[in-house]
C-alpha positions as a printed NumPy array, in Angstrom:
array([[ 7.077, 81.912, 54.189],
       [ 3.883, 82.487, 56.469],
       [ 0.993, 83.877, 54.392],
       [ 0.257, 86.389, 57.782],
       [ 1.926, 88.749, 59.562],
       [-0.102, 87.869, 62.766],
       [ 1.373, 84.299, 65.003],
       [-1.569, 83.791, 66.234],
       [-3.82 , 83.775, 63.343],
       [-3.701, 79.942, 63.542],
       [-5.853, 78.994, 59.976],
       [-3.878, 80.877, 58.084],
       [-0.482, 79.511, 59.659],
       [-2.061, 75.716, 59.073],
       [-2.533, 76.889, 55.628],
       [ 0.149, 78.33 , 54.299],
       [ 3.239, 76.656, 53.18 ],
       [ 6.803, 77.245, 52.371],
       [ 8.521, 77.324, 48.876],
       [11.929, 78.246, 48.115],
       [14.031, 78.805, 45.121],
       [17.67 , 76.912, 44.829],
       [19.086, 80.178, 45.22 ],
       [17.029, 80.957, 48.379],
       [18.277, 77.955, 50.012],
       [21.996, 78.776, 49.141],
       [21.288, 82.651, 50.379],
       [19.629, 81.017, 53.666],
       [22.894, 78.757, 54.28 ],
       [25.208, 82.093, 53.826],
       [22.829, 83.454, 56.181],
       [22.666, 81.074, 58.568],
       [26.517, 80.513, 58.885],
       [26.995, 84.424, 59.022],
       [24.9  , 84.516, 62.122],
       [27.091, 81.596, 63.437],
       [30.249, 83.056, 62.702],
       [28.863, 86.586, 64.417],
       [27.243, 85.081, 67.106],
       [23.568, 85.881, 66.492],
       [20.714, 84.146, 68.08 ],
       [18.53 , 85.055, 65.197],
       [18.356, 86.808, 61.491],
       [16.247, 87.992, 59.338],
       [15.83 , 85.818, 55.883],
       [12.749, 86.687, 53.445],
       [11.099, 88.942, 55.964],
       [10.874, 86.153, 58.306],
       [12.997, 86.591, 61.568],
       [14.364, 82.679, 62.339],
       [15.882, 81.5  , 65.234],
       [19.139, 80.225, 64.558],
       [18.487, 76.418, 65.687],
       [15.596, 76.621, 63.466],
       [17.819, 77.737, 60.631],
       [19.521, 74.537, 60.947],
       [16.874, 72.36 , 60.765],
       [15.403, 73.992, 57.845],
       [18.232, 73.94 , 55.632],
       [18.523, 70.286, 56.907],
       [15.073, 69.607, 56.057],
       [15.315, 71.23 , 52.658],
       [18.614, 69.358, 51.981],
       [16.847, 66.037, 52.558],
       [14.202, 66.889, 50.517],
       [15.875, 67.627, 47.19 ],
       [17.687, 71.463, 47.83 ]])
């Protein structure tokens, strides 16, 4: 997740990296599926608000990279 709570703090954002465990990946999928099922457009995951389309992208990206 991002290292900063200020989205316009570009230096910290460009230096940040996202790391997930396999359990977090599974939790992300569950949260994503729950959001789809209930018709939500975003949800909170690991203290970050994710949009449903971004979560879908993230899940696919993680899947392609060995999760």
